[in-house]
N, C-alpha and C positions, 0 to 999 in steps of 0.2 A: 213933191209928194214923197213921204217917208215910207220905207218898206217895213213891214211888220212880219216878223218870223212866226210861222205857225207850228205849234207843237201838237201833233195828233195824239200824243200820249198824256197830255196835261190832265185831262179828266181822270184817266185811269190812275195816274200817279197820285193825284189828290185823294181818290178813293182808297188807294193802297195805304197812304199815310194815315187816313182817318181810321181805317180798320186796325192798323198797328197801334194807334193811340188808344183805341177802345180796348184791345186785348192786353195792352201794357198795364192796365189797371189790375190784372190778375183774376184768377178764377177761384171761387170757393169750392170745396170738395163736391158739392151736389151739382156743380156745373153753372151755378148762378154767378154773376159778376160780383166781385167784392166792391164795397163802397169806396175804398181808398187803398192805394198801394202801400205795401209794407217794404220799406227800403232797408237793405242790410249791407254790412261790410263783413267779409269772410276772410280770416287770416289763418295761415297754417304755419306751424313751426315743427321742430322735430318731435315734440311731445304731445301736441294737441292741435285741434282746429277750433277757432273761436269765432262765434257769430255775434255781431253787435247789431241790434235792430232798434231803430228810433221809434218809440211808441209814447210820445209825450201826452200828458194829461190823462193817463190811465191809472187805475189802482191795480195793485198786484193781483187781486182776486179776479179781475176781469180779463186776465191774460192766461191762455192755456198753451202748454208745450207738451206735445204727445209724440211718442215714438212707437211706430207700428209697422211691421213688415219692411224694415230697413228704411223707413222714411220718417223724417222729423217734420212735424207740423207745428207752426206757430199760428195761433188764431185768437180771436177775441172780438169785442165790440165796444166802440166808444159811443156813449150816449150823449145826446144834446140835452144838457141838464136844465136849460132855461126855456123849455118848450112853451110855457105859459106866456112868456114875454117875447116870443119869436117875431111878432109883428113890429116890435120896437127896434129891431136891428136894421141898420142900413146895409150891412154887408156881412155875409157869413162865408168865409173862404176856407176855414179849417174843415178837414174831412171828418165826417161822423158815420157811424154804421159799422158793419162787419168788416173784418179783414182776415185774410188767411194766406199763408205762404208755406209750401211744402218743399223739402229738400231731400234728395236721395242721399242716404248716408253711405260713405265709402266703406269698403270692407276693412279698412285699416283702423276704424274706430271701435270703441267698446260701448255699445248702447246702454249697458246696465250701469255705467259710471258717469253718464251725462249729468252735468250740473247747470242750473239756471239761476240767475239773480237779476233783480230789477232795481236800478238806482237812477235817480234824476232823469227819468223818462227814457232810459236806455236799458233794453233787455240784453243781457250777456249770457250766451249759452256756450259752455266749454265741453267739447267732445274729445276726451282723452284718447290717445292712440293705444292700441294693443301693444304690449311689450315686444312681442315677436315682430311687429311691424316697424318699430323704431329703428332708425339707422344706428349701426354700431361699427366700431373699428375692429378689425381682425388683425391680431399680431402675427407677423411672419417670423417664423423661427429659422434661424440660420444654422445649418449643421456643418 
């Protein structure tokens, strides 16, 4: 007879993972769940912070980038263009619908100088740092 170990927290852990998965999709500003997660890479150097967001299959006019109250919001909606022939598809795995992602801007950036560009399905947002926040070397005078 084989012994089977019993984990009293198995059900709770499973529920916890499912809730995390659900909330990992992200929230739209009005509290509704977004249809698909917006994945980003954020890089910082001495002069700027750069955000790269993968948004394939979109047109530039369908992507909004807004700055308000120290927050940067990327949002939009990817439409399923072939709705009339939806019954002919065997599988639809690409995400469609609304997306939104909001970031708190650090006080080191200049919100009025933010630039955004969209090429080959990648949105690039450049947040320049304020001059007074950039690292600088101070010369030590020897007397």
